[in-house]
C-alpha positions as CSV (number, residue, x, y, z in Angstrom):
1,M,76.9,114.6,106.1
2,K,79.8,113.5,103.9
3,N,81.5,110.7,106.0
4,Q,83.2,108.3,103.8
5,I,87.0,108.0,103.1
6,L,88.5,106.1,100.2
7,V,91.9,104.9,100.9
8,L,94.1,103.8,97.7
9,N,97.4,102.0,97.9
10,C,98.9,101.5,94.5
11,G,101.9,99.1,94.6
12,S,104.2,98.3,91.7
13,S,101.9,95.6,90.5
14,S,98.8,96.0,92.8
15,V,96.1,98.2,93.8
16,K,94.5,98.0,97.2
17,A,91.3,100.0,97.8
18,D,89.3,100.2,101.1
19,L,86.3,102.3,101.5
20,F,85.7,103.3,105.2
21,L,82.7,105.0,107.0
22,M,83.1,107.3,109.9
23,E,80.3,105.8,111.9
24,N,79.6,108.7,114.2
25,G,78.6,110.6,111.1
26,D,80.7,113.8,112.0
27,P,84.3,114.1,110.9
28,H,84.9,116.9,113.2
29,E,84.6,114.9,116.4
30,K,87.7,114.1,118.2
31,N,86.9,110.2,118.4
32,I,85.9,108.5,115.2
33,D,84.5,105.0,115.1
34,W,85.6,103.3,111.7
35,Q,83.8,100.8,109.6
36,R,85.2,99.2,106.5
37,L,82.4,99.0,103.8
38,A,84.4,97.4,101.1
39,K,87.8,95.9,100.3
40,F,89.5,95.5,96.8
41,R,92.5,93.8,95.9
42,A,93.9,93.8,92.2
43,E,97.0,91.8,91.6
44,R,99.6,91.0,89.0
45,I,99.0,94.2,87.0
46,S,100.5,94.1,83.6
47,K,101.3,90.4,84.3
48,N,99.5,87.2,83.2
49,G,96.7,85.9,85.7
50,S,95.8,89.4,86.9
51,K,92.8,89.4,89.1
52,L,90.4,91.4,91.4
53,S,89.2,90.2,94.7
54,F,86.5,92.3,96.5
55,S,84.2,92.2,99.4
56,I,81.4,94.7,100.1
57,T,79.8,94.6,103.5
58,G,76.6,92.3,103.6
59,K,77.9,90.5,100.4
60,D,79.9,87.4,99.5
61,K,83.4,87.8,98.6
62,Q,84.0,87.9,94.7
63,V,86.9,87.2,92.4
64,I,87.0,88.5,89.0
65,E,89.7,86.9,86.5
66,Q,90.5,90.1,84.3
67,E,93.6,91.3,82.5
68,F,94.7,94.6,83.9
69,K,97.3,96.3,81.7
70,T,97.7,99.3,83.7
71,H,96.9,100.5,87.2
72,E,94.4,102.8,85.7
73,E,92.3,99.9,84.5
74,A,92.3,98.4,87.9
75,I,91.3,101.6,89.7
76,E,88.5,102.1,86.9
77,K,87.2,98.7,87.6
78,I,87.3,99.3,91.3
79,T,85.6,102.7,91.0
80,N,82.8,101.3,88.8
81,L,82.2,98.7,91.4
82,L,81.7,101.4,94.0
83,D,79.3,103.3,91.7
84,E,77.3,100.0,91.0
85,N,76.8,99.5,94.7
86,L,76.1,103.3,95.4
87,L,79.0,103.6,97.5
88,F,81.3,106.9,97.5
89,N,78.9,108.9,95.7
90,P,78.7,112.6,96.0
91,E,76.2,112.5,98.8
92,T,78.6,110.6,101.1
93,R,82.1,111.0,99.9
94,F,84.5,113.1,102.1
95,A,87.9,112.5,100.9
96,I,90.6,110.1,99.6
97,G,93.7,108.9,101.3
98,H,96.8,107.7,99.4
99,R,99.6,105.6,100.3
100,V,102.9,107.2,99.0
101,V,106.2,105.5,99.3
102,H,108.6,108.4,99.0
103,G,108.5,112.1,100.1
104,G,112.2,112.8,100.2
105,E,113.3,115.3,102.8
106,K,110.7,117.8,102.0
107,I,107.8,115.9,103.3
108,N,108.0,114.4,106.6
109,N,104.2,114.2,107.7
110,P,100.9,113.4,105.7
111,V,100.1,116.1,103.6
112,K,97.2,117.3,101.4
113,I,97.8,116.6,97.7
114,D,98.1,119.8,95.7
115,D,100.5,120.8,92.9
116,Q,103.4,121.5,95.1
117,S,103.1,118.3,96.9
118,Q,102.4,116.2,93.8
119,K,105.5,117.9,92.1
120,I,107.7,116.5,95.3
121,I,106.3,113.1,94.6
122,E,107.5,113.2,90.9
123,D,110.8,114.5,92.2
124,C,111.1,111.6,94.2
125,I,110.6,108.9,91.4
126,E,114.3,108.5,91.3
127,F,114.2,107.3,95.0
128,A,111.4,104.9,94.7
129,P,111.1,103.9,90.9
130,L,108.9,100.8,91.5
131,H,106.3,102.6,93.8
132,N,106.1,106.4,93.2
133,P,104.9,106.4,89.6
134,A,101.9,104.1,90.7
135,N,101.0,106.3,93.5
136,L,100.8,109.1,91.0
137,K,98.7,107.2,88.9
138,G,96.3,106.8,91.5
139,I,96.4,110.4,92.5
140,S,95.9,111.5,88.9
141,F,92.9,109.3,88.4
142,C,91.1,110.2,91.4
143,K,91.7,114.0,91.0
144,N,90.1,113.6,87.3
145,K,87.1,111.4,88.7
146,Y,86.4,112.8,92.3
147,G,85.9,116.3,93.4
148,V,87.3,115.9,96.8
149,D,90.3,116.7,98.9
150,Q,93.1,114.0,98.6
151,V,95.9,113.4,101.2
152,G,99.2,111.7,100.8
153,V,100.5,109.3,103.7
154,F,104.2,108.8,103.2
155,D,106.0,105.5,104.0
156,T,108.9,107.6,104.8
157,A,107.4,109.9,107.3
158,F,107.3,107.8,110.3
159,H,111.2,107.3,110.1
160,S,111.9,111.2,110.0
161,T,112.7,110.9,113.8
162,I,115.9,108.8,112.9
163,P,118.9,110.6,114.5
164,A,121.7,111.8,112.0
165,E,124.1,109.2,113.1
166,A,121.6,106.4,112.0
167,Y,120.5,108.1,108.6
168,S,123.9,109.1,107.3
169,Y,126.0,107.3,104.9
170,G,129.8,107.6,105.0
171,I,130.3,109.6,101.6
172,P,131.4,113.1,100.9
173,Q,129.0,115.7,102.4
174,Q,128.8,117.7,99.3
175,L,127.3,114.9,97.5
176,V,124.8,114.0,100.2
177,Q,123.6,117.7,100.2
178,K,123.5,117.8,96.5
179,Y,121.5,114.6,96.0
180,Q,119.6,114.4,99.3
181,I,121.4,111.1,100.1
182,R,120.4,109.7,103.5
183,R,118.6,106.7,105.0
184,Y,114.9,107.3,104.5
185,G,113.2,104.1,105.4
186,F,109.9,102.6,104.4
187,H,106.9,100.7,105.4
188,G,106.5,103.5,108.1
189,T,102.8,103.4,108.1
190,S,102.7,99.6,108.9
191,H,105.4,99.9,111.5
192,E,103.5,102.7,113.3
193,Y,100.3,101.0,113.1
194,V,101.4,97.6,114.6
195,A,103.4,99.3,117.2
196,Q,100.5,101.4,118.3
197,V,98.1,98.3,118.3
198,V,100.4,96.4,120.4
199,A,101.1,99.3,122.9
200,H,97.3,99.5,123.4
201,N,97.1,95.7,124.0
202,L,99.7,95.9,126.6
203,D,98.0,99.1,128.2
204,M,101.0,101.1,127.6
205,D,101.3,104.8,126.6
206,F,102.7,104.6,123.0
207,H,105.3,107.5,123.9
208,S,106.8,105.2,126.4
209,F,106.6,102.2,124.3
210,S,109.5,100.4,122.6
211,A,109.6,97.6,120.3
212,I,111.3,96.1,117.0
213,T,108.7,95.6,114.4
214,L,109.3,93.1,111.5
215,H,107.2,93.8,108.4
216,L,107.9,90.7,106.2
217,G,106.4,90.4,103.0
218,N,107.5,90.4,99.3
219,G,109.1,93.7,100.4
220,A,110.6,93.4,103.9
221,S,112.1,95.7,106.7
222,V,112.7,96.0,110.3
223,C,112.3,99.1,112.6
224,A,113.8,99.8,115.9
225,I,111.0,102.2,117.8
226,K,112.0,103.8,121.1
227,D,109.5,105.7,123.2
228,G,107.1,105.5,120.1
229,K,109.6,107.0,117.6
230,S,111.5,105.3,114.8
231,I,115.2,105.5,115.7
232,E,116.7,103.1,113.1
233,T,115.2,101.1,110.1
234,S,116.8,98.4,107.7
235,M,115.6,100.2,104.3
236,G,117.8,103.1,103.3
237,Y,117.9,105.7,100.4
238,T,115.6,103.4,98.4
239,P,113.7,100.1,99.4
240,L,116.5,98.2,98.1
241,E,118.5,98.1,101.2
242,G,118.3,95.9,104.3
243,L,116.6,92.4,104.5
244,M,116.6,90.0,101.7
245,M,113.3,90.3,99.8
246,G,111.2,88.6,97.3
247,T,112.8,90.1,94.4
248,R,115.1,92.5,95.9
249,C,118.6,91.8,97.0
250,G,118.9,93.8,100.2
251,D,122.3,94.6,101.5
252,L,125.1,94.2,98.9
253,D,128.7,95.0,98.6
254,P,128.7,98.1,96.2
255,A,131.7,96.5,94.3
256,I,129.6,93.7,93.0
257,V,127.7,96.5,90.8
258,F,131.2,97.4,89.4
259,L,132.0,93.8,88.8
260,L,128.8,93.2,86.9
261,Q,129.2,96.4,84.8
262,E,132.7,95.4,83.8
263,K,132.3,91.6,83.4
264,E,128.7,91.3,82.1
265,G,128.5,94.6,80.5
266,L,125.4,95.6,82.0
267,S,123.9,99.0,81.7
268,T,122.5,101.1,84.7
269,D,119.0,100.2,83.7
270,E,119.8,96.6,83.4
271,I,121.5,96.3,86.8
272,D,118.6,98.3,88.4
273,L,116.4,95.5,87.0
274,L,118.4,92.9,88.2
275,L,118.8,94.0,91.9
276,N,115.3,94.9,92.3
277,K,113.2,92.4,90.3
278,Q,115.4,89.3,89.6
279,S,117.3,88.9,92.8
280,G,116.4,88.1,96.5
281,L,114.6,84.9,97.1
282,K,113.8,84.6,93.5
283,G,117.5,85.3,92.6
284,I,118.4,82.3,94.8
285,C,115.8,79.5,94.0
286,G,113.5,81.1,91.3
287,S,110.5,81.7,93.4
288,N,109.7,85.0,95.5
289,D,106.7,83.2,97.1
290,M,107.5,82.0,100.7
291,R,104.8,79.6,100.7
292,D,106.3,78.0,97.7
293,I,109.7,78.1,99.2
294,L,108.6,76.3,102.4
295,Q,106.7,73.6,100.5
296,R,109.9,73.0,98.5
297,C,112.0,73.0,101.8
298,E,109.7,70.0,103.0
299,N,110.9,68.3,99.9
300,N,114.5,68.9,100.7
301,D,115.0,71.3,97.8
302,K,118.5,72.7,98.5
303,L,118.2,76.0,96.8
304,A,114.8,76.7,98.6
305,I,116.4,75.8,101.9
306,L,119.2,78.2,101.1
307,A,116.8,80.9,100.2
308,R,114.7,80.4,103.4
309,D,117.9,80.3,105.6
310,A,119.5,83.4,104.0
311,F,116.1,85.3,104.4
312,V,116.0,84.4,108.2
313,H,119.7,85.0,108.6
314,R,119.3,88.4,107.6
315,I,116.4,89.2,109.9
316,R,118.1,87.9,112.8
317,R,121.3,90.0,112.1
318,Y,119.0,93.1,112.1
319,L,117.1,91.8,115.2
320,G,120.3,91.5,117.2
321,A,121.6,94.9,116.2
322,Y,118.4,96.7,117.1
323,V,118.2,94.8,120.4
324,A,121.4,96.7,121.2
325,E,119.8,100.0,120.4
326,I,116.7,99.2,122.6
327,P,117.8,97.7,125.9
328,N,114.5,97.9,127.4
329,C,112.5,96.6,124.5
330,N,108.9,95.7,125.4
331,A,107.9,93.7,122.3
332,I,109.0,92.1,118.9
333,I,106.2,92.4,116.5
334,F,105.6,90.2,113.4
335,T,103.7,91.6,110.6
336,G,103.2,91.6,106.7
337,G,102.2,88.7,104.6
338,I,105.1,86.3,105.8
339,G,105.4,87.9,109.4
340,E,101.7,87.6,110.0
341,N,101.1,84.1,108.5
342,S,104.3,82.0,108.5
343,A,104.8,80.2,111.7
344,K,107.8,78.6,110.5
345,I,109.6,81.9,109.6
346,R,108.9,83.2,113.0
347,E,109.9,80.1,114.7
348,L,113.3,80.3,112.8
349,V,113.9,83.9,113.5
350,C,113.2,83.5,117.5
351,K,115.2,80.3,117.6
352,D,117.7,80.1,120.5
353,L,117.4,83.9,121.5
354,S,116.5,83.3,125.3
355,H,119.8,85.1,126.0
356,L,118.1,88.2,124.8
357,G,115.0,87.6,126.9
358,I,113.2,86.5,123.6
359,N,111.3,83.0,124.2
360,L,108.8,81.9,121.6
361,D,105.9,79.7,122.7
362,L,106.0,77.1,119.9
363,D,102.3,75.9,120.8
364,K,101.0,79.6,120.5
365,N,102.9,80.3,117.4
366,N,101.7,77.1,115.6
367,T,97.9,77.5,116.6
368,R,97.6,81.4,116.2
369,P,94.4,81.9,114.2
370,L,95.0,83.7,111.0
371,G,94.3,87.4,110.9
372,A,94.2,87.6,114.6
373,D,96.0,89.8,117.2
374,F,98.0,87.0,119.1
375,Q,100.8,87.1,121.6
376,I,103.1,84.1,120.9
377,S,105.8,84.4,123.7
378,Q,106.2,82.3,126.8
379,K,105.3,83.7,130.0
380,S,109.0,83.9,130.9
381,S,109.9,85.9,128.0
382,S,110.8,89.5,129.2
383,V,110.4,90.5,125.5
384,K,106.8,89.9,124.4
385,I,106.3,88.5,120.9
386,F,103.4,89.1,118.9
387,A,102.2,88.2,115.4
388,Q,99.9,91.2,114.5
389,P,98.2,92.0,111.3
390,T,98.8,95.3,109.8
391,D,96.3,97.7,108.4
392,E,97.9,100.4,106.6
393,E,94.6,101.4,104.9
394,L,92.9,102.1,108.4
395,M,95.9,104.1,109.3
396,I,95.9,106.1,106.1
397,A,92.2,106.8,106.7
398,Q,92.9,108.0,110.2
399,K,95.9,110.2,109.2
400,T,93.7,111.6,106.3
401,I,91.3,113.0,108.7
402,E,93.9,114.4,111.0
403,V,95.4,116.4,107.9
404,L,92.1,117.8,106.7
405,L,90.9,118.7,110.2
406,N,94.3,120.0,111.4
407,K,94.2,117.7,114.3
């Protein structure tokens, strides 16, 4: 029985790949138990210091220092390792699930990859220029190497329930319709996953569960979830809007773009590069790694402190706005590399919010085991606070099966 799912998540400069086993051996069963057989993480693709770390069940974790000039080189190395370890071979492979960032207005759910859906992903490159091209590289590589069904799971899909008043921009409607301009939102797979896990941990029906999820990493976004549905999110037409991020500016007065064009003589491509890859935390203090920034803050580095505080301020501003949209919020959930692992950032975000029913337990926050599901709020907190690891790859595997079995 073919019972393995390969999940591929190609980022702008990274490739994540996880191989899952459906342990009950029958993909047509309604309840599937999942086991992760292998995990691969290729980082800094096309940059100095690229490497691949991986772990295979029953073996020690390994790290390979290797230059990967392209995503295809990293994927080829990963698939070669799968072959060497007799994993995902024709006797066991069932399907491949891909994380895709943008599906535009035409794709609101996970879909089987065919010529039509692949063309839509290509058409949406203008919406997500850092990510959709990488997603397409993974799809094309797997299409050539493996003869199995592929499914695209879209970052934008979970946010398709956002109401018109929340996704609309105040520009002429003829332009909106002509260019499909609206708030799409991203990180949807992560927001949905952590919300489902926390709802389960609180023994609540997800369709009656409301929360504010904070996906904080090099890319960062906030999502307001009401009765299991996304009703608002900070990222917009592209992943550039919203929170200040590692290298992305987040919310910006559009007049600044005109100023830079006029005063600095910057082209459209140069402004795109500036706002997407040279701004945010990196633009303020020269680093987009929050671990480095927090270390510099301890040494009283003024620019690092400014970057940290500006990052936190933007989060708190969105948090307050979303509390207004969800008066009976059950939980605030931190996830992503920073949200899961930085006790300091969680502390600063939750500071002095008792008037909103948000009371962080500092001892729990500081002693939370890394990688653990953990409630970090005080007993008196009417809004529960969680540090919850995300698992987009597992969610993609689950949705891949749902699509192929029409569940």
